[in-house]
C-alpha positions as CSV (number, residue, x, y, z in Angstrom):
1,X,-0.4,-0.1,-0.1
2,X,3.2,2.6,0.3
3,X,4.4,2.1,-2.4
4,X,1.2,2.9,-4.2
5,X,0.8,6.7,-2.2
6,X,4.5,6.8,-3.1
7,X,3.7,6.4,-6.6
8,X,0.9,9.1,-6.3
9,X,2.8,12.1,-4.1
10,X,5.8,11.6,-6.5
11,X,3.2,12.3,-9.4
12,X,2.2,15.3,-7.8
13,X,5.7,17.0,-6.8
14,X,6.3,14.7,-4.0
15,X,9.1,13.1,-3.5
16,X,12.9,13.8,-3.6
17,X,13.3,17.6,-4.2
18,X,17.0,17.8,-3.9
19,X,18.7,20.1,-6.7
20,X,20.9,18.0,-9.2
21,X,24.6,19.3,-8.9
22,X,25.9,21.2,-11.4
23,X,28.1,19.3,-14.0
24,X,31.7,19.4,-14.0
25,X,33.2,21.4,-17.2
26,X,36.8,21.1,-18.3
27,X,38.9,23.3,-20.4
28,X,42.7,23.3,-21.7
29,X,44.2,27.1,-20.5
30,X,47.6,27.9,-21.0
31,X,49.0,23.8,-20.7
32,X,47.2,23.8,-17.5
33,X,43.2,21.8,-16.7
34,X,40.9,23.8,-15.4
35,X,37.7,22.4,-14.3
36,X,34.8,24.4,-13.1
37,X,33.0,23.5,-10.2
38,X,30.1,26.0,-9.6
39,X,28.7,26.0,-6.3
40,X,24.9,26.4,-6.2
41,X,23.5,28.2,-3.3
42,X,19.7,28.5,-3.4
43,X,18.4,29.8,-7.0
44,X,22.2,30.8,-7.9
45,X,25.4,29.3,-8.7
46,X,28.9,30.5,-7.3
47,X,31.8,30.6,-9.0
48,X,34.2,27.9,-7.7
49,X,36.9,25.1,-9.8
50,X,40.4,23.8,-9.8
51,X,43.2,24.5,-11.9
52,X,45.3,21.1,-12.2
53,X,48.9,20.8,-13.6
54,X,50.7,17.3,-14.1
55,X,54.2,16.8,-12.6
56,X,55.3,13.5,-13.7
57,X,53.0,11.4,-12.3
58,X,51.4,13.6,-9.6
59,X,48.6,15.8,-10.5
60,X,49.3,19.4,-8.5
61,X,45.8,20.9,-7.7
62,X,44.7,24.8,-6.7
63,X,41.6,25.2,-5.6
64,X,39.5,28.4,-6.0
65,X,36.1,29.6,-4.5
66,X,34.9,33.2,-5.4
67,X,32.4,35.9,-4.2
68,X,30.5,36.2,-8.0
69,X,27.2,34.6,-7.9
70,X,25.7,33.4,-11.2
71,X,21.8,33.2,-12.2
72,X,22.9,30.6,-14.7
73,X,25.2,27.8,-15.0
74,X,26.6,28.3,-18.6
75,X,27.4,32.1,-17.8
76,X,29.0,30.9,-14.3
77,X,31.3,28.6,-16.0
78,X,32.4,31.1,-18.7
79,X,33.1,33.4,-15.7
80,X,35.1,30.4,-13.9
81,X,37.2,29.9,-16.8
82,X,37.7,33.7,-17.4
83,X,38.9,33.8,-13.6
84,X,41.3,30.5,-14.0
85,X,42.4,32.3,-17.0
86,X,43.3,35.6,-15.2
87,X,44.7,33.4,-12.2
88,X,47.2,31.5,-14.2
89,X,48.3,34.9,-16.2
90,X,49.0,36.8,-12.7
91,X,50.6,33.5,-11.1
92,X,53.4,33.3,-13.8
93,X,54.5,29.9,-12.9
94,X,54.1,30.5,-9.1
95,X,51.4,28.7,-8.5
96,X,52.4,25.2,-8.1
97,X,55.8,26.6,-7.2
98,X,55.3,25.0,-3.7
99,X,55.7,21.6,-5.2
100,X,52.6,20.9,-2.6
101,X,49.9,18.5,-3.8
102,X,46.6,20.7,-3.1
103,X,46.5,24.2,-1.7
104,X,44.3,27.2,-2.7
105,X,44.4,30.2,-5.0
């Protein structure tokens, strides 16, 4: 009997209302792999991602989160790649200079 009511409930908007997590998007910028991982906050998306560099058998990663918010996933992904490009160009090779496998930028 319970499954009957749960099916009826799901037809009328019941069930899990957890919003789907945004998809990851990747792009190469100046020899680095940039992965856009926008963070959903209510009806908006926060700029967040990571910059990766392959060093031999090791992948070095720098995570970033910014205050910028956008209403569409497409807009935030574009902003993430733009922001990552700025970080890469401004760091002038110092982004991974400490050799730590993970960090923030």
